C-alpha positions in Angstrom: 0.0 0.0 0.0 1.5 3.4 -1.0 2.7 5.6 1.8 0.5 8.8 2.1 3.7 11.0 2.3 5.0 9.9 -1.1 3.3 12.7 -3.1 4.3 15.4 -0.6 8.0 14.1 -0.5 8.2 14.0 -4.3 6.6 17.3 -4.9 8.6 19.0 -2.1 11.9 17.7 -3.4 11.0 18.6 -6.9 10.1 22.2 -5.9 13.3 22.6 -3.8 15.7 21.0 -6.3 14.0 20.7 -9.7 17.3 20.0 -11.5 18.1 17.1 -9.2 14.7 15.4 -9.4 13.7 14.0 -12.8 10.0 14.4 -12.3 7.5 15.3 -9.6 5.4 12.3 -10.7 6.3 8.7 -9.6 7.0 6.2 -12.4 4.1 4.1 -13.6 4.0 0.4 -12.7 4.2 -0.3 -16.4 7.4 1.6 -16.7 8.9 -0.1 -13.7 8.0 -3.5 -15.1 9.4 -2.6 -18.6 12.7 -1.2 -17.1 13.3 -4.2 -14.8 12.1 -7.0 -17.1 15.4 -7.5 -19.1 17.5 -7.8 -15.9 18.6 -11.3 -15.0 17.7 -11.3 -11.3 19.3 -14.6 -10.7 22.7 -13.0 -11.3 22.2 -9.8 -9.3 23.8 -10.0 -5.8 24.4 -6.3 -5.5 22.2 -3.7 -7.2 23.0 0.0 -6.9 20.3 2.6 -7.5 21.0 6.2 -8.3 18.2 8.7 -7.4 15.6 6.3 -5.9 13.3 9.2 -4.9 10.2 7.7 -3.4 11.3 4.1 -4.2 9.1 3.0 -7.1 12.0 1.2 -8.7 13.5 0.4 -5.4 10.5 -1.6 -4.2 10.1 -3.1 -7.6 13.7 -4.3 -7.5 13.4 -5.7 -4.0 10.3 -7.7 -5.1 12.5 -9.4 -7.7 15.7 -9.8 -5.8 16.9 -12.9 -4.0 16.8 -13.0 -0.2 20.6 -12.8 0.0 21.0 -9.8 -2.4 21.7 -6.2 -1.5 20.3 -3.0 -2.9 22.4 0.2 -2.3 20.2 3.2 -2.9 22.2 6.4 -3.3 20.2 9.6 -2.9 21.1 13.3 -2.5 17.7 14.5 -1.3 17.4 14.4 2.5 13.6 14.0 2.5 13.9 11.0 0.1 16.6 9.4 2.3 14.5 9.8 5.4 11.4 8.4 3.6 13.2 5.4 2.2 14.9 4.6 5.5 11.5 4.4 7.2 9.3 3.0 4.4 10.5 -0.6 4.8 12.3 -2.9 7.2 13.7 -4.9 4.4 17.3 -5.8 5.5 18.5 -5.9 1.9 18.0 -2.2 1.4 20.8 0.2 2.4 20.1 3.9 1.8 23.2 6.0 1.4 22.9 9.8 1.5 25.4 10.9 -1.1 26.3 11.3 -4.8 26.4 8.7 -7.6 29.9 9.9 -8.4 31.0 8.4 -5.1 29.6 4.9 -5.9 33.0 3.2 -5.5 33.5 4.7 -2.0 30.0 3.9 -1.0 30.4 0.2 -2.1 33.7 0.0 -0.2 32.0 1.5 2.9 29.5 -1.4 2.7 32.3 -4.0 2.3 31.4 -4.6 -1.3 33.9 -4.8 -4.1 31.5 -4.3 -7.0 27.9 -4.3 -8.2 26.1 -6.5 -10.7 23.7 -3.8 -11.8 23.4 0.0 -11.6 19.9 1.4 -12.0 19.8 5.1 -12.7 17.0 7.6 -12.5 19.3 10.6 -12.4 18.3 13.3 -14.8 21.6 13.4 -16.9 20.3 16.3 -19.0 20.6 18.6 -15.9 24.2 17.5 -15.1 27.3 19.1 -16.4 29.0 17.0 -19.1 32.0 16.5 -16.8 29.8 15.3 -13.9 27.7 13.0 -16.1 30.8 11.4 -17.7 32.3 11.0 -14.2 29.2 9.1 -13.0 29.1 6.9 -16.1 32.8 6.0 -15.7 32.5 5.4 -12.0 29.5 3.2 -12.7 31.4 1.2 -15.3 34.3 0.7 -12.8 31.8 -0.4 -10.1 30.3 -3.0 -12.5 33.7 -4.5 -13.1 33.0 -5.0 -16.8 30.4 -7.7 -16.3 27.3 -5.9 -15.0 24.6 -3.9 -16.5 24.0 -0.1 -16.3 20.2 0.5 -16.7 18.9 4.0 -17.0 15.5 5.7 -17.6 15.6 9.2 -19.0 13.3 11.9 -20.4 16.0 12.9 -22.9 18.8 11.1 -24.7 21.8 13.0 -23.2 23.1 9.8 -21.5 23.2 7.7 -24.7 26.5 9.0 -26.2 28.1 8.6 -22.7 26.9 5.0 -22.5 28.1 4.3 -26.0 31.6 5.6 -25.2 31.9 3.6 -22.0 30.1 0.3 -22.7 30.4 -2.2 -25.5 26.7 -2.8 -26.0 23.7 -0.4 -25.5 20.1 -1.6 -25.9 17.3 0.9 -26.1 13.6 1.1 -25.4 10.9 3.7 -24.9 8.0 3.9 -22.5 5.0 6.1 -23.5 2.9 5.1 -20.5 4.6 7.4 -18.0 4.6 11.0 -17.1 6.8 12.0 -18.7 7.5 9.3 -21.3 11.0 7.9 -21.0 13.9 6.5 -23.0 15.2 3.3 -21.5 18.8 2.0 -21.7 20.6 -1.2 -20.8 24.4 -1.0 -21.2 26.8 -3.9 -20.8 30.4 -4.8 -21.4 33.2 -2.4 -20.5 34.9 -0.5 -23.3 38.5 0.7 -23.2 38.8 4.4 -23.7 
């Protein structure tokens, strides 16, 4: 059952930090299913999520993950962090207040060497090119060349960054969402 504070948290964070929050509207169930469907959940021991917001993808991922897996949710918005830390008692969820560019340090702080999947809802179109590239490269390093970087975006700014860092990039599009989103699944490290 949805938590009554979700709309207030999402709208509040969007109004305070519009460039850091992709949308004031939570993702539709259809988009969550479409984004998560291609992932091989039997091979995901560690999933890192950037910008979990109110947790639509977080809770969708937890529902698919094995009991021994971990989900590291990295969020900059304090209200989102507080909400996620109190919204569930699922021991697999670790909410880190920080930046996606620090993914390697956050994994290390949790005693983890790498991730099997990075799921990103960050609005790359609002980031500087340098910051966006840094996040993609840190993500590729965190995946160790064998994981998948999955991203949902309103715009296509992230696509060239993914193509320069990963060997294969698959694309999709989901109309049934406000706003409609481009979907990406990138795999295989590429030497630069």
